[in-house]
MARMIGU-950252 format. One record per residue (C-alpha): residue in one letter; x, y, z. Coordinates in pm, whole numbers. Layout:
N
+-----+--------+--------+--------+
| res |      x |      y |      z |
+-----+--------+--------+--------+
|   A |      X |      Y |      Z |
...
+-----+--------+--------+--------+
//
This chain:
59
+-----+--------+--------+--------+
| res |      x |      y |      z |
+-----+--------+--------+--------+
|   M |  -3227 |    831 |   2831 |
|   T |  -3033 |    536 |   2972 |
|   H |  -3220 |    307 |   2733 |
|   I |  -3094 |    509 |   2436 |
|   F |  -2739 |    508 |   2571 |
|   A |  -2749 |    131 |   2632 |
|   R |  -2880 |     72 |   2280 |
|   F |  -2600 |    292 |   2144 |
|   L |  -2336 |     86 |   2327 |
|   K |  -2477 |   -243 |   2192 |
|   D |  -2493 |   -119 |   1832 |
|   E |  -2206 |   -271 |   1633 |
|   S |  -2335 |   -209 |   1281 |
|   G |  -2047 |     20 |   1182 |
|   A |  -1773 |   -190 |   1340 |
|   T |  -1742 |   -424 |   1042 |
|   A |  -1711 |   -137 |    798 |
|   I |  -1438 |     21 |   1009 |
|   E |  -1252 |   -311 |   1028 |
|   Y |  -1265 |   -354 |    651 |
|   G |  -1146 |      4 |    611 |
|   L |   -847 |    -60 |    837 |
|   I |   -760 |   -379 |    651 |
|   A |   -779 |   -196 |    317 |
|   A |   -556 |     81 |    453 |
|   L |   -293 |   -169 |    572 |
|   I |   -296 |   -349 |    238 |
|   S |   -257 |    -15 |     59 |
|   V |     43 |     78 |    272 |
|   A |    204 |   -259 |    197 |
|   I |    145 |   -220 |   -177 |
|   I |    283 |    134 |   -181 |
|   G |    590 |     26 |     14 |
|   G |    651 |   -269 |   -216 |
|   A |    600 |    -64 |   -530 |
|   T |    841 |    203 |   -408 |
|   T |   1111 |    -54 |   -336 |
|   L |   1052 |   -239 |   -661 |
|   G |   1048 |     88 |   -858 |
|   G |   1388 |    188 |   -723 |
|   K |   1538 |   -150 |   -808 |
|   L |   1389 |   -143 |  -1158 |
|   S |   1526 |    205 |  -1217 |
|   T |   1874 |     90 |  -1116 |
|   Q |   1847 |   -215 |  -1339 |
|   F |   1740 |    -13 |  -1644 |
|   T |   2020 |    237 |  -1581 |
|   N |   2271 |    -50 |  -1575 |
|   I |   2131 |   -194 |  -1898 |
|   S |   2143 |    147 |  -2064 |
|   S |   2504 |    200 |  -1958 |
|   Y |   2600 |   -144 |  -2088 |
|   L |   2430 |    -80 |  -2423 |
|   N |   2599 |    259 |  -2458 |
|   L |   2940 |    102 |  -2388 |
|   T |   2889 |   -174 |  -2645 |
|   K |   2763 |     79 |  -2900 |
|   K |   3084 |    285 |  -2871 |
|   S |   3308 |    -21 |  -2915 |
+-----+--------+--------+--------+
//
């Protein structure tokens, strides 16, 4: 029984997959955060352009 437990403790075959999964999750969070910020700024910019075009159209 102790041999099985010792072998289990030495087994690192899933560690790499978990590390890659964590890296992918962190990259995803960064992309989502960046896209959210960029999306808000783009929305504001397009609203400003639309307002400007509507003002020049009325003149």
